[in-house]
N, C-alpha and C positions, 0 to 999 in steps of 0.2 A: 313654912320651913321644912316641915316633915315631908310634904309632897316633893319639894326640891331635892331632898336627900334620896328619896326613892328613885327619881328620874336619873340622878347622877350615878346611882348604884347599877341601874339597868344598863345605862350607857356604858359603864365600865365593863360589865359582864359581856355586853355585845362586842366591844372592842377586843376583849380577851378571846372570845370564840372565833372572831374573824382572824385574829393573829394565829390561833391554833390551826384553823382551816388552811390558811396560807402556808403555814409551816408543813402541814401534812401533805399538801399538794406538791410543795417543793421537794420534800423528802421522797415522795412517790415518784416524781419525775427522775430525780437523781438515782433512786433505787432501780427504776426501770432501765435507765441507761447502763447502769452497772451490770444488771442481769443480762442485757443483750451483749454488752461488750466483753464480758468475762469469758464466755466460751469461745467467741471468735478470736480473741487475743491469745488465750492460753491453750485452748484445746485444739480447735480446728486448724488454726494457723500453724501450730507446732506440728500437728500431724501431717499437714501438707509439706511443710518445710523438711520434716524428717523423711518423707517419701521422695522428695525431689533430689535428695543427696544420692539415691540409688538409681543411676541412669539405666536405660535399657541396655547400654553397652556392658555395664557391670553385671546385670542380670543374665545377659546372653553368655558372657564369658564364664560366669559361675556355673551355668548349666553344662557347659561343654569343655571348659579349660582343663579339667583334670584328666580328660581322655586324650589330650594332645601329648605326644611323646617325642623324645629326641631319638634319632637314629644315627649312631656312629658306626662307620664301616672301615674296614681295613682290607687292603688288597696288596698281595705281593707281586711286585712288578720286576721282571727280569731285565727288561729293556724298554725303551720308549716304543710304544705301539700305536701312537696316534698317526693316522694317515695325513698326508699333506692337505688333503681336501677336507679335513675335519672342520665341523662347524665352529670349533673353538678358535680356529685360526682365520677362517675366511669371513666370519661375521662378527665384527667387534661390537655390534649393537645388541646382541643377545648374550646372556650368560646364564649358566646354571647356578642356582642359588647357593649350593653348598660350597662351591669353589675348592680349588686345590692347586698346589704348586706342581708343575711338571718336573719329573725327575731329571737331574742333570746328566747329560750324556746317556750312556747305555748301562750305567751301574745299577745292580739290583737294589731295590728299595721297598719300604713299606709305605704305601700310599694311603693316607687317611682322609676321610671325607665325612661330612655331617649334613643331615637334613632333618626334617620333621615328618610326622605322620599322626594318625589318630586311630584309636580303637573303635571299631564299628560293630563288632560282634564279640563273643566271649573269647578274649585273648587274641583276637585277630586284628591286624593293623593294616590300614590302607595308606600307601604313599606313592611317590613317583618312581618309575622304573629307573630313571637316571640316578636316583639316590643310592640304589643298591646294586646296580648293574655291574656284574663281574666281581662282586665282593667275596672275599674268603671268610670274613668274620663280620657279624652284624650284632650290635649291642643296642638294646632298646631301654631308654631311660624314662621313668615316670616323673611327674612334677613333684612327687614327694622325695625324690633323690634316689629311689631304688632303681637298680639296673638288672636286666635279664638278657640272656642270649635270645636271639631271634632266628627263626628258620624261614627260609624263603619258600613260600607255597607256589608262587608262580609270578611271572612278569610278562608284560606285553609292551614291547618297545614302540609299536605303531600308535598306541594311545598313551604311552608314557605312564603306565600304571603298574603297580606291584602290590602283592599281598604277602604279609608276613605273619608268622605265628609266634607268640611269646612263649618261651619254654620256662614256665613257672606256674604257680597256683594262684588263682584269683581269690576273691572276686575282683573284676576289673571295672574301672569306670568306662562306660560306653556312651559314645556320642549319639545324639538323636539326628537321624538323617532327614532332610527336608525334601522338597519337590522342586527341582530346578526348572521345571516347565511352567511354574507359576510366578517366577520372578520377572520383574519388569525394569526397564531402564529408569533410573532414578531411585530405586529401592536402596536402603542402607546395605552396606557390605562391611563386614568385620573380619579382618584377616588376623589369624592367630597362628603362632609358631612356638616351638619349644627348643630353641637352638642350643641351650646349655643344660637342659635336663633339670633345672631347678624351678623356673617359673615361666609363665607365658609372656610372650611379647604380643602386644595388641595394637593394631592400627585401624582407623576408621575411614571409610570413603563411601562412594555410591557405585551402583552398577552403571557403567558407562555405555556398554554395548553388549548385545547378545549374539551368539552364533558367529563369532569372528573366526573365519576360516584361516587356518595356520599358513596356507599358501599366500595369503595377503601379507603375512609377516615375514616372508622369505624362507619359510621352512617347508621342505618338500618331501621329507622322509617320515612324516608323521601323518596320522589320520585323526584329526581333531577339529572340533568346532569349540571355541573357547568363550568363556565369560570374560569381558574386559571390565576392569575396575580401576579407580584411581586410589584405592587403599594402598598405602606404601607397604612393600614387602621387603623384609630385611634378609640379608644373607643367612643361610641356615634354616630359612622357613619353608623351603621347597618341600611339598608333600603335606604341609599343614592345611587345616580346614579354612574355608571361607564361609562365614556364618551370615544368616539373616538376622533381623532384629529380635527374633524369638530364640536365638541361640541354636538353630538347626543348621546342619551342614548343607550348604547348597553348591559347594565346589571344592576343588583341591588346587591349591596354589602351585603353579608349575613354571611360569615364565615371567620375567620382567624385561622391560625395555630400558636399557641403560645408556643409550647414546641419544641421537636426535629423537625428540618425542619422548624423552625420559619422563618417568612418573606414571607410566602405564603398567599394569599388572594383568596377568591372564591366569584363569583357573579353568580346570576341566569340570563341566557340569556334573553334579552328583548322580543324576539319573543314568548318564553314560557310564560313570565310574562304577556304580552298583552293578550294572549289566556285565561289565568287563570283570569285576571282582568275583562275581558268582560263577562265571565261566572258568576263571582261574582255579577257584576252589573245587569245582565239580569235575573239571576236565584237565586241569593243569596247563591249559593253553586256550588261546582265543582264535576263533575262525573269522577271517575278514574276507567276505566275498568280493571279488573284483572281476571286471570283464576286460581291463587293460586299456583304458583310455584316460586322457587328461581332459579336463573341461574348462571352458572359458565362459564366464558370465558377461553378456553384452546387453546393451540397451538401444532400442530404436527410439530416439528422442522425438522424431517427427510423428510417429504413431503412438508414442508413449507406452511401450511395452518392453518387457525383458525376455531374453531368450538365452538358451545355452547351446554353445557350439563346441564340436569336438576339436581340441587343440593338438592332440597327438594320439596315435594308435600304436600300442606295443606290438612289435613283430611277433607273429605266431601266437597271439593271445586269442581268447574267445571272441573278442570284438573283431579282430582282423579276419578270423576264420568265418565269422557270420556275415561279413561284408560291410561292416561299418568303416567309413572313410573320413579322412581329414576334412574339416569344415562342414561336416553334416550337422544340421540343427536337430536337436532332440526335442520332440514335441510331447511324447508320452512314454512313460515306463510303467508297464503293468496297467493299472487303472488310474494312475496319477498323472494329471496334466503337469508339465514341467515348467517352472518359472525361474528356478535358480539351480546351480550346480548341486547344492546340498540335497535337493529333491531327488536327483538321480542316485546319489550315493545312498540315501536312506532307503529308497525302493530296492536297490540291489542288495543292500545289507539285510533287509527284512526278508527278501526272497530266499536267501541262503544259497548253498552250493549244490543242492540235491535236485533242483528242477530248473527248467528253462523259464525265461521271462521274455515277454514281448516288448519290443522297443519300436516306437513309431518315429520315423525320421523325415526330415525335409531336405532333399538334395537338389539344389537349384529350384526347378519348378515341379519336381516330382515328390510324391509322398511314398515312402517305402516302409514296409512293416517287416521286422526281422525277429527271430527268436535266438536268444543267447543264453548259454548256461555258464553262470559265473563259477570261478574257481577260487580257492584260498590264495591269498596274496603270496604265500611262500612258494606255491607252485607256479604262480605267474612270474616270479623273479627267477625261477629256475629254467623258464622256457628259453 
């Protein structure tokens, strides 16, 4: 009897230990699950969720948005001065962003317009020339609602760029300028404007095309290669910045396609804009070297190569005086082999107006080498 009681006691103790061990294992497993799940559920997930609410668009606009300004202009008009051949009348598919109503009849009136721009240096604003062209009064409005008078430093109608100085005391919010030579088709494009002087308007798209020649768009009185984007541009946003995903300015919004093919917007590359802006600041004007020819890009589909042909020669121009003729094929300008019309333009622009440049042509079956001294476009038009 005594031995039986001892065995039952030991068996009971064994079962209790086994139960305690099972409970400990179970609690350990549950505790481990809780330890692993706790930070994932409450800390990491919340941190990721919190970060995801701040998109790259928001961050880009936060970097540059405060530097975007409204530009209100006033011009005293004695009578209607628009020529019958004006682009406003003959081309319904393009419009200038700021828009305005034409004065009725020939009665004197105050013509008001509006556009955008951005501060790129200490109190210095970059915008489109067509926003401020011919204006008597310029008012610059910041995103915080403050307004200042603006002074025109210079404008260049051939590239549609203008530089203004804010007449007031800073410090001013300054946009960070990017490098338009590094952008690629398919990159994000963020268009920003400040048409009412209170807050930014922002649209998103992608870079659709690079180096779009304005002559392809039916514009022949400008000297531009534009960035094409599908980011929607609103009226009043002309002169505002086009940003990359980092919030850097890569272009200046200048044109929209409003008829067939609507939904396309065009911007001046910031590298070209900087070059023009600094010439305006330092010299008050921009020199555009020209030799007096129009160019045609053509393609030989059988041999699969591109070539550039002379489509027109301006009478009494450097090109005509040097012997360049209609239908000549341009093979080389300076040291650059020519594949497209923009190659010719870039080489002549880089050469300047102070020295001659060598041009290699093909005329029927002959190769001809000529030397031409470019002149500024203003002198070319006066010939």
